[in-house]
C-alpha positions as a Markdown table, in Angstrom:
| # | Residue | x | y | z |
|---|---|---|---|---|
| 1 | Met | 96.2 | 205.4 | -25.1 |
| 2 | Pro | 96.1 | 207.7 | -28.1 |
| 3 | Leu | 93.4 | 207.3 | -30.7 |
| 4 | Leu | 93.7 | 206.9 | -34.4 |
| 5 | Leu | 90.8 | 208.5 | -36.2 |
| 6 | Thr | 90.5 | 207.7 | -39.9 |
| 7 | Glu | 88.1 | 209.4 | -42.4 |
| 8 | Ala | 85.7 | 206.5 | -41.9 |
| 9 | Asp | 85.8 | 206.9 | -38.1 |
| 10 | Leu | 85.0 | 210.6 | -38.5 |
| 11 | Gln | 82.4 | 210.2 | -41.1 |
| 12 | Pro | 79.4 | 210.3 | -38.7 |
| 13 | Leu | 80.7 | 213.5 | -37.3 |
| 14 | Val | 81.6 | 215.4 | -40.4 |
| 15 | Thr | 78.3 | 214.5 | -42.2 |
| 16 | Ser | 76.1 | 215.4 | -39.3 |
| 17 | Phe | 74.3 | 218.7 | -39.7 |
| 18 | Asp | 73.6 | 218.8 | -36.0 |
| 19 | Ala | 77.3 | 218.5 | -35.2 |
| 20 | Met | 77.8 | 222.1 | -36.5 |
| 21 | Glu | 76.6 | 223.6 | -33.2 |
| 22 | Gly | 79.4 | 221.9 | -31.3 |
| 23 | Ala | 81.9 | 223.2 | -33.8 |
| 24 | Phe | 80.5 | 226.7 | -33.3 |
| 25 | Glu | 80.8 | 226.4 | -29.5 |
| 26 | Ala | 84.4 | 225.2 | -29.8 |
| 27 | Ile | 85.4 | 228.2 | -32.1 |
| 28 | Glu | 83.6 | 230.6 | -29.8 |
| 29 | Ala | 85.5 | 229.3 | -26.8 |
| 30 | Ala | 88.8 | 229.7 | -28.7 |
| 31 | Tyr | 87.9 | 233.3 | -29.6 |
| 32 | Arg | 87.1 | 234.1 | -26.0 |
| 33 | Glu | 90.5 | 232.7 | -24.8 |
| 34 | Tyr | 92.3 | 234.6 | -27.6 |
| 35 | Gln | 90.5 | 237.9 | -26.8 |
| 36 | Glu | 91.2 | 237.6 | -23.1 |
| 37 | Gly | 94.9 | 236.9 | -23.7 |
| 38 | Gln | 94.8 | 233.3 | -22.6 |
| 39 | Thr | 96.2 | 232.1 | -25.9 |
| 40 | Arg | 97.5 | 233.5 | -29.2 |
| 41 | Pro | 97.6 | 232.4 | -32.8 |
| 42 | Ile | 101.0 | 231.1 | -34.1 |
| 43 | Asp | 102.1 | 231.7 | -37.6 |
| 44 | Thr | 101.9 | 228.8 | -40.1 |
| 45 | Val | 105.3 | 227.3 | -41.0 |
| 46 | Gly | 105.7 | 226.7 | -44.7 |
| 47 | Leu | 108.4 | 224.4 | -46.0 |
| 48 | Pro | 109.1 | 223.2 | -49.6 |
| 49 | Leu | 109.1 | 219.4 | -50.1 |
| 50 | Thr | 112.3 | 218.1 | -51.6 |
| 51 | Gly | 111.9 | 216.7 | -55.1 |
| 52 | Ala | 108.3 | 217.7 | -55.6 |
| 53 | Gln | 106.5 | 220.9 | -56.6 |
| 54 | Arg | 104.6 | 220.9 | -53.3 |
| 55 | Ser | 104.9 | 222.7 | -50.0 |
| 56 | Leu | 104.3 | 221.5 | -46.5 |
| 57 | Arg | 102.5 | 223.7 | -44.0 |
| 58 | Ile | 102.5 | 223.1 | -40.3 |
| 59 | Cys | 99.7 | 225.0 | -38.5 |
| 60 | Pro | 100.3 | 224.8 | -34.8 |
| 61 | Gly | 97.6 | 225.8 | -32.3 |
| 62 | Val | 98.3 | 226.7 | -28.7 |
| 63 | Ala | 94.8 | 226.3 | -27.4 |
| 64 | Gly | 94.3 | 222.6 | -27.0 |
| 65 | Ala | 97.8 | 221.9 | -28.4 |
| 66 | Gly | 96.5 | 220.8 | -31.8 |
| 67 | Val | 98.7 | 220.7 | -34.9 |
| 68 | Ser | 97.5 | 220.5 | -38.5 |
| 69 | Ile | 100.0 | 219.3 | -41.0 |
| 70 | Arg | 99.1 | 219.8 | -44.7 |
| 71 | Thr | 100.7 | 219.6 | -48.1 |
| 72 | Tyr | 99.7 | 221.8 | -50.9 |
| 73 | Pro | 100.6 | 221.8 | -54.6 |
| 74 | Thr | 102.6 | 224.8 | -55.9 |
| 75 | Leu | 101.1 | 224.4 | -59.3 |
| 76 | Glu | 97.5 | 225.2 | -60.2 |
| 77 | Arg | 96.8 | 221.7 | -61.5 |
| 78 | Asp | 98.0 | 218.7 | -59.6 |
| 79 | Glu | 96.9 | 215.1 | -59.5 |
| 80 | Phe | 96.8 | 215.3 | -55.7 |
| 81 | Pro | 95.4 | 218.7 | -54.8 |
| 82 | Asp | 96.2 | 218.6 | -51.0 |
| 83 | Ser | 96.6 | 216.2 | -48.1 |
| 84 | Ser | 96.5 | 216.7 | -44.4 |
| 85 | Val | 96.8 | 215.0 | -41.1 |
| 86 | Asn | 96.0 | 216.4 | -37.6 |
| 87 | Val | 97.8 | 215.7 | -34.4 |
| 88 | Leu | 96.4 | 216.5 | -30.9 |
| 89 | Phe | 98.4 | 216.7 | -27.7 |
| 90 | Asp | 97.2 | 217.2 | -24.2 |
| 91 | Pro | 97.9 | 220.9 | -23.4 |
| 92 | Asn | 98.8 | 220.2 | -19.8 |
| 93 | His | 101.3 | 217.3 | -19.9 |
| 94 | Gly | 102.1 | 217.1 | -23.6 |
| 95 | Arg | 101.1 | 213.5 | -24.2 |
| 96 | Leu | 99.8 | 212.5 | -27.6 |
| 97 | Leu | 96.0 | 212.2 | -27.6 |
| 98 | Ala | 95.1 | 211.5 | -31.2 |
| 99 | Ile | 96.1 | 211.3 | -34.8 |
| 100 | Met | 93.2 | 212.3 | -37.1 |
| 101 | Ala | 92.6 | 212.3 | -40.8 |
| 102 | Gly | 92.2 | 215.9 | -41.9 |
| 103 | Asp | 90.7 | 216.2 | -45.4 |
| 104 | Glu | 87.1 | 216.3 | -44.3 |
| 105 | Leu | 87.5 | 217.5 | -40.7 |
| 106 | Asn | 89.4 | 220.6 | -41.8 |
| 107 | Gly | 86.3 | 221.8 | -43.6 |
| 108 | Phe | 84.8 | 222.6 | -40.1 |
| 109 | Arg | 88.0 | 224.6 | -39.3 |
| 110 | Thr | 87.0 | 227.4 | -41.7 |
| 111 | Ala | 83.3 | 226.9 | -42.1 |
| 112 | Ala | 82.5 | 227.0 | -38.4 |
| 113 | Pro | 84.1 | 230.4 | -37.8 |
| 114 | Gly | 82.3 | 231.7 | -40.9 |
| 115 | Gly | 79.0 | 230.4 | -39.6 |
| 116 | Leu | 79.5 | 231.8 | -36.2 |
| 117 | Ala | 80.3 | 235.2 | -37.7 |
| 118 | Ala | 77.1 | 235.0 | -39.7 |
| 119 | Arg | 75.1 | 234.2 | -36.6 |
| 120 | Leu | 76.5 | 237.4 | -34.9 |
| 121 | Leu | 76.6 | 239.8 | -37.9 |
| 122 | Ala | 73.9 | 238.9 | -40.5 |
| 123 | Pro | 70.8 | 241.0 | -40.8 |
| 124 | Asp | 67.8 | 239.7 | -38.8 |
| 125 | Gly | 65.7 | 237.2 | -40.8 |
| 126 | Ala | 68.3 | 236.8 | -43.6 |
| 127 | Arg | 66.6 | 234.8 | -46.3 |
| 128 | Ser | 69.0 | 234.8 | -49.3 |
| 129 | Leu | 72.6 | 233.7 | -49.7 |
| 130 | Ala | 75.0 | 234.4 | -52.5 |
| 131 | Met | 77.9 | 231.9 | -52.8 |
| 132 | Leu | 80.9 | 233.0 | -55.0 |
| 133 | Gly | 82.9 | 229.8 | -55.6 |
| 134 | Ser | 82.0 | 226.2 | -55.9 |
| 135 | Gly | 85.0 | 224.4 | -54.5 |
| 136 | Arg | 85.6 | 222.6 | -51.2 |
| 137 | Gln | 85.3 | 225.7 | -49.1 |
| 138 | Ala | 82.0 | 226.7 | -50.7 |
| 139 | Arg | 80.7 | 223.2 | -50.1 |
| 140 | Asn | 81.7 | 223.3 | -46.4 |
| 141 | Phe | 80.3 | 226.8 | -45.9 |
| 142 | Leu | 76.7 | 226.1 | -47.0 |
| 143 | Pro | 75.7 | 223.8 | -44.1 |
| 144 | Ala | 77.5 | 226.2 | -41.7 |
| 145 | Met | 75.5 | 229.2 | -43.0 |
| 146 | Met | 72.2 | 227.2 | -43.0 |
| 147 | His | 72.8 | 226.2 | -39.4 |
| 148 | Ala | 73.7 | 229.8 | -38.4 |
| 149 | Leu | 70.8 | 231.3 | -40.3 |
| 150 | Pro | 67.7 | 229.0 | -40.1 |
| 151 | Thr | 65.6 | 231.6 | -42.0 |
| 152 | Leu | 67.6 | 231.1 | -45.2 |
| 153 | Glu | 65.4 | 230.1 | -48.1 |
| 154 | Arg | 67.4 | 230.6 | -51.3 |
| 155 | Val | 71.0 | 230.2 | -52.4 |
| 156 | Arg | 72.5 | 231.6 | -55.6 |
| 157 | Ile | 75.8 | 230.1 | -56.7 |
| 158 | Tyr | 78.3 | 231.5 | -59.2 |
| 159 | Ser | 81.7 | 230.2 | -60.2 |
| 160 | Pro | 83.4 | 230.7 | -63.6 |
| 161 | Thr | 83.0 | 227.1 | -64.8 |
| 162 | Arg | 79.4 | 226.4 | -65.7 |
| 163 | Ala | 79.7 | 222.6 | -65.0 |
| 164 | His | 81.1 | 223.3 | -61.5 |
| 165 | Arg | 78.4 | 225.7 | -60.4 |
| 166 | Glu | 75.6 | 223.5 | -61.8 |
| 167 | Asp | 77.0 | 220.5 | -60.0 |
| 168 | Tyr | 77.2 | 222.5 | -56.8 |
| 169 | Ala | 73.6 | 223.6 | -57.2 |
| 170 | Arg | 72.3 | 220.1 | -57.9 |
| 171 | Ser | 74.3 | 218.3 | -55.1 |
| 172 | Met | 73.8 | 220.9 | -52.4 |
| 173 | Ser | 70.0 | 221.1 | -53.1 |
| 174 | Gln | 69.8 | 217.4 | -52.6 |
| 175 | Leu | 71.9 | 217.3 | -49.4 |
| 176 | Tyr | 70.4 | 220.2 | -47.6 |
| 177 | Glu | 66.9 | 220.6 | -48.9 |
| 178 | Val | 67.3 | 224.2 | -49.9 |
| 179 | Val | 66.7 | 225.9 | -53.2 |
| 180 | Val | 70.2 | 226.4 | -54.8 |
| 181 | Glu | 70.3 | 228.1 | -58.2 |
| 182 | Ala | 73.3 | 228.3 | -60.4 |
| 183 | Val | 73.6 | 231.7 | -62.2 |
| 184 | Asp | 75.7 | 232.9 | -65.1 |
| 185 | Glu | 77.1 | 236.1 | -63.7 |
| 186 | Pro | 78.4 | 237.0 | -60.2 |
| 187 | Arg | 76.1 | 240.1 | -60.2 |
| 188 | Gln | 73.1 | 237.8 | -60.5 |
| 189 | Ala | 74.1 | 236.1 | -57.3 |
| 190 | Val | 75.0 | 239.1 | -55.3 |
| 191 | Val | 72.2 | 241.6 | -56.0 |
| 192 | Asp | 69.6 | 241.5 | -53.3 |
| 193 | Ala | 71.5 | 238.9 | -51.3 |
| 194 | Asp | 71.3 | 239.3 | -47.5 |
| 195 | Val | 74.5 | 237.3 | -47.0 |
| 196 | Ile | 77.4 | 236.9 | -49.5 |
| 197 | Val | 80.1 | 234.3 | -49.0 |
| 198 | Val | 83.3 | 234.9 | -51.1 |
| 199 | Ala | 84.9 | 231.4 | -51.3 |
| 200 | Ser | 86.6 | 231.5 | -54.6 |
| 201 | Ser | 90.2 | 230.8 | -55.3 |
| 202 | Gly | 91.3 | 234.0 | -57.1 |
| 203 | Ser | 93.1 | 237.0 | -55.8 |
| 204 | Glu | 91.2 | 239.8 | -57.7 |
| 205 | Pro | 87.9 | 241.4 | -56.7 |
| 206 | Val | 85.0 | 239.2 | -57.6 |
| 207 | Leu | 82.2 | 241.7 | -57.0 |
| 208 | Ala | 81.5 | 245.4 | -57.3 |
| 209 | Ala | 80.5 | 247.7 | -54.5 |
| 210 | Asp | 77.3 | 248.9 | -56.1 |
| 211 | Trp | 76.0 | 245.3 | -56.3 |
| 212 | Val | 75.7 | 245.0 | -52.6 |
| 213 | Arg | 72.5 | 246.0 | -50.9 |
| 214 | Pro | 72.3 | 248.0 | -47.7 |
| 215 | Asn | 72.4 | 245.8 | -44.6 |
| 216 | Ala | 74.1 | 242.8 | -46.3 |
| 217 | Leu | 76.8 | 240.7 | -44.6 |
| 218 | Ile | 79.9 | 239.7 | -46.7 |
| 219 | Val | 82.1 | 236.9 | -45.4 |
| 220 | Ser | 85.5 | 236.7 | -47.2 |
| 221 | Ile | 88.2 | 234.1 | -46.7 |
| 222 | Ala | 90.8 | 235.0 | -49.3 |
| 223 | Ser | 93.0 | 238.1 | -49.8 |
| 224 | Gly | 92.3 | 240.6 | -52.6 |
| 225 | Gln | 88.7 | 239.6 | -53.5 |
| 226 | Leu | 86.8 | 242.7 | -52.2 |
| 227 | Pro | 87.1 | 246.1 | -53.8 |
| 228 | Ala | 88.5 | 249.0 | -51.8 |
| 229 | Glu | 85.3 | 251.1 | -52.4 |
| 230 | Leu | 83.2 | 248.5 | -50.7 |
| 231 | Ile | 85.5 | 248.2 | -47.7 |
| 232 | Thr | 85.6 | 252.0 | -47.1 |
| 233 | Arg | 81.8 | 252.2 | -47.0 |
| 234 | Ser | 81.3 | 249.2 | -44.7 |
| 235 | Arg | 81.8 | 248.2 | -41.1 |
| 236 | Leu | 84.8 | 245.9 | -41.1 |
| 237 | Thr | 85.0 | 243.0 | -38.7 |
| 238 | Val | 87.9 | 240.5 | -38.7 |
| 239 | Ser | 89.0 | 237.2 | -37.1 |
| 240 | Ser | 92.2 | 238.9 | -36.1 |
| 241 | Arg | 93.2 | 242.5 | -36.6 |
| 242 | Asp | 96.9 | 241.7 | -36.8 |
| 243 | Glu | 96.4 | 239.0 | -39.4 |
| 244 | Val | 94.4 | 241.4 | -41.7 |
| 245 | Leu | 96.1 | 244.7 | -41.1 |
| 246 | Ser | 99.8 | 243.8 | -40.6 |
| 247 | Lys | 102.0 | 245.0 | -43.4 |
| 248 | Gly | 101.9 | 242.6 | -46.4 |
| 249 | Arg | 99.2 | 240.3 | -44.9 |
| 250 | Arg | 96.2 | 241.2 | -47.0 |
| 251 | Glu | 95.1 | 243.7 | -49.6 |
| 252 | Pro | 93.6 | 246.1 | -50.2 |
| 253 | Tyr | 93.7 | 246.7 | -46.4 |
| 254 | Gly | 97.4 | 247.6 | -46.4 |
| 255 | Ser | 97.0 | 250.1 | -49.1 |
| 256 | Leu | 93.9 | 251.6 | -47.4 |
| 257 | Leu | 95.8 | 252.0 | -44.1 |
| 258 | Ala | 98.7 | 253.6 | -45.9 |
| 259 | Ser | 96.4 | 256.1 | -47.6 |
| 260 | Gly | 94.5 | 256.9 | -44.4 |
| 261 | Ala | 91.2 | 255.6 | -45.9 |
| 262 | Leu | 91.1 | 252.9 | -43.2 |
| 263 | Ile | 91.9 | 253.5 | -39.5 |
| 264 | Thr | 93.0 | 250.6 | -37.3 |
| 265 | Glu | 90.8 | 251.6 | -34.4 |
| 266 | Gln | 87.7 | 251.3 | -36.6 |
| 267 | Val | 88.3 | 247.6 | -37.3 |
| 268 | Val | 86.4 | 245.3 | -35.0 |
| 269 | Glu | 87.6 | 241.8 | -33.9 |
| 270 | Ile | 84.9 | 239.2 | -33.8 |
| 271 | Gly | 86.1 | 238.2 | -30.3 |
| 272 | Asp | 85.1 | 241.6 | -29.0 |
| 273 | Val | 81.7 | 241.1 | -30.4 |
| 274 | Ile | 81.4 | 237.7 | -28.7 |
| 275 | Leu | 82.5 | 239.2 | -25.4 |
| 276 | Gly | 79.9 | 242.0 | -25.8 |
| 277 | Arg | 82.5 | 244.7 | -25.8 |
| 278 | Val | 81.3 | 246.2 | -29.1 |
| 279 | Leu | 78.3 | 245.8 | -31.4 |
| 280 | Gly | 78.9 | 243.8 | -34.6 |
| 281 | Arg | 76.1 | 245.5 | -36.4 |
| 282 | Arg | 75.2 | 249.1 | -35.4 |
| 283 | Ser | 72.2 | 249.8 | -37.7 |
| 284 | Glu | 69.8 | 248.0 | -39.9 |
| 285 | Asp | 71.1 | 249.5 | -43.2 |
| 286 | Glu | 74.8 | 249.0 | -42.4 |
| 287 | Ile | 76.9 | 246.8 | -44.7 |
| 288 | Val | 79.1 | 244.5 | -42.6 |
| 289 | Ile | 82.2 | 242.8 | -43.9 |
| 290 | His | 83.8 | 239.9 | -42.0 |
| 291 | Glu | 87.4 | 239.2 | -43.2 |
| 292 | Met | 88.6 | 235.9 | -41.8 |
| 293 | Pro | 92.1 | 234.8 | -42.5 |
| 294 | Gly | 92.8 | 231.4 | -41.0 |
| 295 | Leu | 93.9 | 231.2 | -37.4 |
| 296 | Ser | 95.8 | 228.4 | -35.7 |
| 297 | Ile | 93.4 | 228.6 | -32.7 |
| 298 | Trp | 90.7 | 227.3 | -35.1 |
| 299 | Asp | 92.7 | 224.2 | -35.8 |
| 300 | Ala | 93.2 | 223.4 | -32.1 |
| 301 | Ala | 89.6 | 224.1 | -31.2 |
| 302 | Ile | 88.2 | 221.8 | -33.9 |
| 303 | Leu | 90.6 | 219.0 | -33.1 |
| 304 | Gly | 89.7 | 219.2 | -29.4 |
| 305 | Trp | 86.0 | 219.1 | -30.3 |
| 306 | Ala | 86.5 | 216.1 | -32.6 |
| 307 | Tyr | 88.5 | 214.2 | -30.0 |
| 308 | Ala | 85.9 | 214.8 | -27.3 |
| 309 | Trp | 83.3 | 213.4 | -29.6 |
| 310 | Ala | 85.4 | 210.4 | -30.4 |
| 311 | Val | 85.9 | 209.6 | -26.7 |
| 312 | Arg | 82.3 | 210.1 | -26.0 |
| 313 | Thr | 81.1 | 207.9 | -28.8 |
| 314 | Gly | 83.8 | 205.3 | -28.7 |
| 315 | Ala | 85.0 | 206.1 | -32.2 |
| 316 | Gly | 88.5 | 205.3 | -33.5 |
| 317 | Thr | 91.2 | 202.8 | -32.6 |
| 318 | Ser | 93.6 | 202.9 | -29.6 |
| 319 | Phe | 97.3 | 202.5 | -30.4 |
| 320 | Asn | 100.6 | 202.8 | -28.7 |
| 321 | Leu | 103.8 | 204.4 | -29.9 |
| 322 | Ser | 105.7 | 204.1 | -26.7 |
| 323 | Thr | 105.2 | 203.1 | -23.1 |
| 324 | Ala | 104.5 | 206.8 | -22.2 |
| 325 | Asp | 101.3 | 206.6 | -24.2 |
| 326 | Val | 99.8 | 203.8 | -22.1 |
């Protein structure tokens, strides 16, 4: 029968630092299937909710037949920022396998691909991390980066609201036993950082090209937050070339392509790095950018990973919607 997995059921998984390796493995397998043409990402479907200033997003994933269903506010301030539920089907016969709470589990969906990219692309012996942003994504990214880069010793965090960045520094230091320092300017976080994670919610550049040291890795999850000058002088790797370079998807990449400052063939997909087809980092002093718009294959991979854990550990509650689920 299918499983119902609540937030309480999933808590031992989502709070386990050691669980991150399984998430990395699930994402790596999904990238391999995608790169070898065994699966493909499917566009998210966005629908307005009647009578409310919110939108519904359905994120289907072919690999593993997982579907993430989320609601988002259309206003900046909302009493209920977002909500999500995940549904997993057997990819072979289509039967429902599980319904899962999504608020915490979905943090792995973005953080694990970012951590995996850092493992493949960061400079050897990376010791310092700059975190730009202090929200949910930034909180999810820190354990992923620490797992990927065990040599990390120091984290500097900047976000525009002083109370938010100080709370982040205090709580993350306690949770992960790493030195996390809140700083007053983004430049203070970025200068001399080996790895920079851009996890803020804006759509304008949040750092300058001349702040970034040679050999740094920059991981970016949102459009418009990196300056064009930095992109043109760096090696660009992406989760999906189509998602980043297709017209209207992300800036400033579209403008750089149109001007000839960026050539499609120069852009490296992380799946090709995983398969050993290309090098992620070609020299010690090369700046590497990893631009990672969300892919539906991530959703399916993480849901399959969580379901396998639940079956193995006996987590969740069996239920029956129809005789076909018995």
